[in-house]
Every structure is written in structure tokens, then in C-alpha cells.
C-alpha atoms as one frame of an Amber mdcrd trajectory, in Angstrom:
protein
  14.465   9.230  -0.731  15.348   5.579  -1.078  13.893   3.251  -3.703  12.008
   1.359  -1.003  10.462   4.588   0.260   9.428   5.532  -3.291   7.822   2.133
  -3.788   6.094   2.468  -0.437   4.700   5.871  -1.387   3.318   4.515  -4.664
   1.848   1.477  -2.940   0.321   3.663  -0.232  -1.259   5.850  -2.921  -2.736
   2.809  -4.660  -4.022   1.404  -1.380  -5.670   4.742  -0.591  -8.075   4.058
  -3.486 -10.885   1.934  -1.986 -11.672   0.064  -5.203  -8.106  -1.146  -5.531
  -7.595  -1.743  -1.819 -10.770  -3.744  -1.266 -10.978  -5.785  -4.462  -7.437
  -6.249  -5.703  -5.080  -6.499  -2.743  -6.831  -7.219   0.554  -3.982  -9.282
   2.105  -1.308  -6.954   0.744  -3.016  -3.824   2.009  -3.441  -5.158   5.537
   0.168  -6.354   5.580   1.446  -3.046   4.242  -0.582  -1.067   6.764   0.981
  -3.157   9.518   4.455  -2.427   8.161   4.063   1.364   8.016   2.624   1.765
  11.515
């Protein structure tokens, strides 16, 4: 697994937590969800 994939997995895990996703990183989460689709 590449470093980018590892980072993506960690970021995806963080964004799967609603408190973090909604209050900390709204633009980042929407951008990231666009990237992984």
C-alpha cells in the first residue's frame, strides 16, 4: 500500500466520525469524498 493510500485510509476513518467531519473539516471532507468516488 502506498503512502498516499495509507493517508487516505486514515483521513477516511477520521471523516467517518460525524463530530470531526461536520465541525472540523467540512470543505476537506466534501473534497475528499469527491476524490475517492
